[in-house]
N, C-alpha and C positions, 0 to 999 in steps of 0.2 A: 504494499501501500505506501503512496505516494502522497506528499503532500500539496495540495495543488491551490495556488495562488495567482496560476496565471492571469493574466489580465486585469487582476487587481492594482488599483492607484494607491501608491501606498506614503505617504510623508513621516518624514524620523526627526523630529526634533531635536538636536545633538546628534548628528550620523557620521562625522569623520574619522572617529579614532574610537577603539576598543570598544566595547559593547554595543554602540550604535553602528560603528563601522560594519564588524559582523552583523547587525541586523539588519542594513542594508546590502552587503550583500548575500545575502539568503535571499530574503524577497527577490532581487535583482536576477539572480542563479535559476529560480522558480518560474519565475518567467511576466514577474511583474513592474509595472510602473514606480518609478522610484523618486522620492524628491528628499534631498538632505540639505540642515543646515548645520552653523557653527560658524564662531566665529576668527577661528584661524585659516588664509586661504589658502597656506600651501598644503596642508593637511586635507583641504575641504575638496579642491584642483584634486589632490592626489588621487581619494575615495572614488570621486566624480568619475576618474579615468575606468578606475577598477568596474566601476560599477558599467560603464559604459561598455566594457570588454563584451559583454552580457548580450547585448546586441538589441537591446528594450530602451524604452524611454526613461533618461534621465533627465533631472534637475538639481543645482545644486544652486545656494546663493548664501552669501556671508549673513551671518543675524546674530545679534549679541539678545542671545535668550531674555538674559534682566532686561531687555526693554519694550514695554507695551506695545511701543508706535514698532519698531525693527519686526513683533511677532506680526502686526497686522498689517505690517506690509510683505513679510515672506509666503506668511499661509494663502492668501488671492493668490500668490503669485504662482506660489504651487501646482496649487488646482486649476490655473489655466495652462502649465507646460503639461500638467497631465491628461487635463479632461474632466476633474474631478476629484474626490476623495473616495477612499474608501473606508481606508484605514489609518489611526492617526497613533504611529509610536509617542510617546511623550521620556525622552530619554535624558535630559539635561541635566546636568548638577553644577553647583557652583563650587565643591570643594572648601565647603566652610567647616573645618576640621575643629576650629578651636569653641571656646567659651565667651568671645569678646564679641565688640556688635559688629563688626563688618562680618566675622563668621554669623552671625544671626542676619544681619542683611544679605549675604549672598544667598544664604540656607533657604532661605524663605522668599527671594526673587526670582532663582533660579529654578529650584529641587522642587518649589511649590507653585509658586505663582507663574512661571512660565505654564504650567501643564494647564494649570486654568484658562490662560489666558489664550494657547494656543487650542484647546479644546472648543473656547466659548467662539472662537473668529471659524475655526471648521466646522463645527456644528452644521450650518446649514449646505454645505455640498456632502456633509455625512448622512446626513439626513435626506439625500435623492439617491443613497445606496442601496440596494435592494439586500446587500449584507454589511451594515457600516459596522463600524468598531471604534472602539482605542483601549490600547494598550497601554499602562503608566507604566514608568521600572523604579522602582521602590529600592532596598536594600535592606539585606536581616539586620542591618543597622536600625532600620525600624519597626522591627520584630522584639528586639530583645533591648534593657538597658545601654546605652552607647555610652561609655565614662570617657572614654577618649574621642569622640567624636560631639558633642553634644544637639548641636547647632542643627548638625549633619542628620541624626535620628531624628531628631522630633521633627524635622521636614518631611524623611524619607516616611516617618509614621503619621504624618499626616496625608500623605499623596495614600498611602493604603483606604484611611477613610474616606477620604474624597473620592475613591476610587467607587465603593460598595454606594457612597453618596449616588454618583454620576447613573450606575449602574439600574438604581431604583428610578432614579426621574426618567432615564432614555429607554428600558426598557419596552415602554407601550410602541416607543418607535420603531420599535425591532432592532435596535441595537445596543450591542452587547460590551458589555465595558467587565477589562480584566485587570491585572495587575499581578507584574512579574517582582518576587523578589530574590536578587542575584547575592551569592553568598561570598566569600572573596575570589577575586576572578584577575588571573594574574593574564598579561601579556607584554610584547617588548616597550618598554618605555610609561608603564601603567606606572598605578598607585602602587602596586605590590610588588611590582619590578623595582621602580624606583628605592621604596622602605627597603626589599632585600640586601641592598646597595649599602641606604644611607643609614637605617634603625636596622640593623638586623634581630635585635633581642625582639623587637614588636611585631616582625617577618615571621620570625621563628614560633611567637607564640600563637599567633594564627594559624600555620600553620600546624600546629601540634593538635588544635582543635579540628582540624581536616581527616575524619576516620579513611579515609581514600589515601593517604599520606601526600597529599599533593593538592593546590588552587585548583579552579574552576578555569573552564579555556572559556572565552567567550563568547563563541560559535554552539558551545553548549546552553547559552542562554537565550543564542539564535534560537537554535532550534526550537524550542517554546513559544518561543514572539510568534515563529511563521506557524506554528500548530494552534495558536490562539486566533491567530489572523483569517484563517480555511474554515472552510466547510464541514472538517471534522471535528472544529468543538463549536458548532451550530446551536448548540444547549448548554453552554459555559458561559457564567455571565458571574457577574462581583465577586471575583473567585482572586485570591492573595497566593499565588503558587512561585512558594519555593523553589528557586533552583540553586542548592549548595553543597550536595553530596553526602548530606546528613548532618554537615559543620555544628559541633557542637554537643552531640549526640554523644553519650556515656559511652564510654571506653572501657 
């Protein structure tokens, strides 16, 4: 059985690196038309070229997801390029790790409000889709106490609550809303790759909590996201799915 997303029009808010990039690549490989946005022009162009290699429609646009105005400009441009929107994936993070004002501002603006704003702007197109959906990317930090990253964890917890609220509000319109909560995901240049080099004690503590003896790969998160967007998940909504390899289970 293959996951069929051919012909879907997918907008990924935060899609040039890491998990977002893998999600975009998985959709493009499956035959979907894909739009991505990010702030960094170089990574955005590199990922755009990777997506275009699959031969489908691709759109990429610079967007600061902490900016309401940038989101209001990006989403309609994506809809125009793709011919509509079937699925919105809210994947952005502001990397607000601390407990200071700047961390809280970034986490609220990017991890939470970007999803709220992008959903609001995209909804008129998603409502026209015969199989519309929204998939929000949270984190294991939103499910459990997060002493090292209080602002980030709180914003990701809010995304979990918002997902279920969206699902309840939109099910009558045939729109499914789900959330994926990744555990520790490692990839070159990513957070855990950097911590392995700069903060080995923090890295090793997280790794020791992974029963499989490794951290996850972004492709493993992407697989679940594509499933949730596909007809195979037509009866799935309001769900929070952890993709963490059992991270934190007693050993």
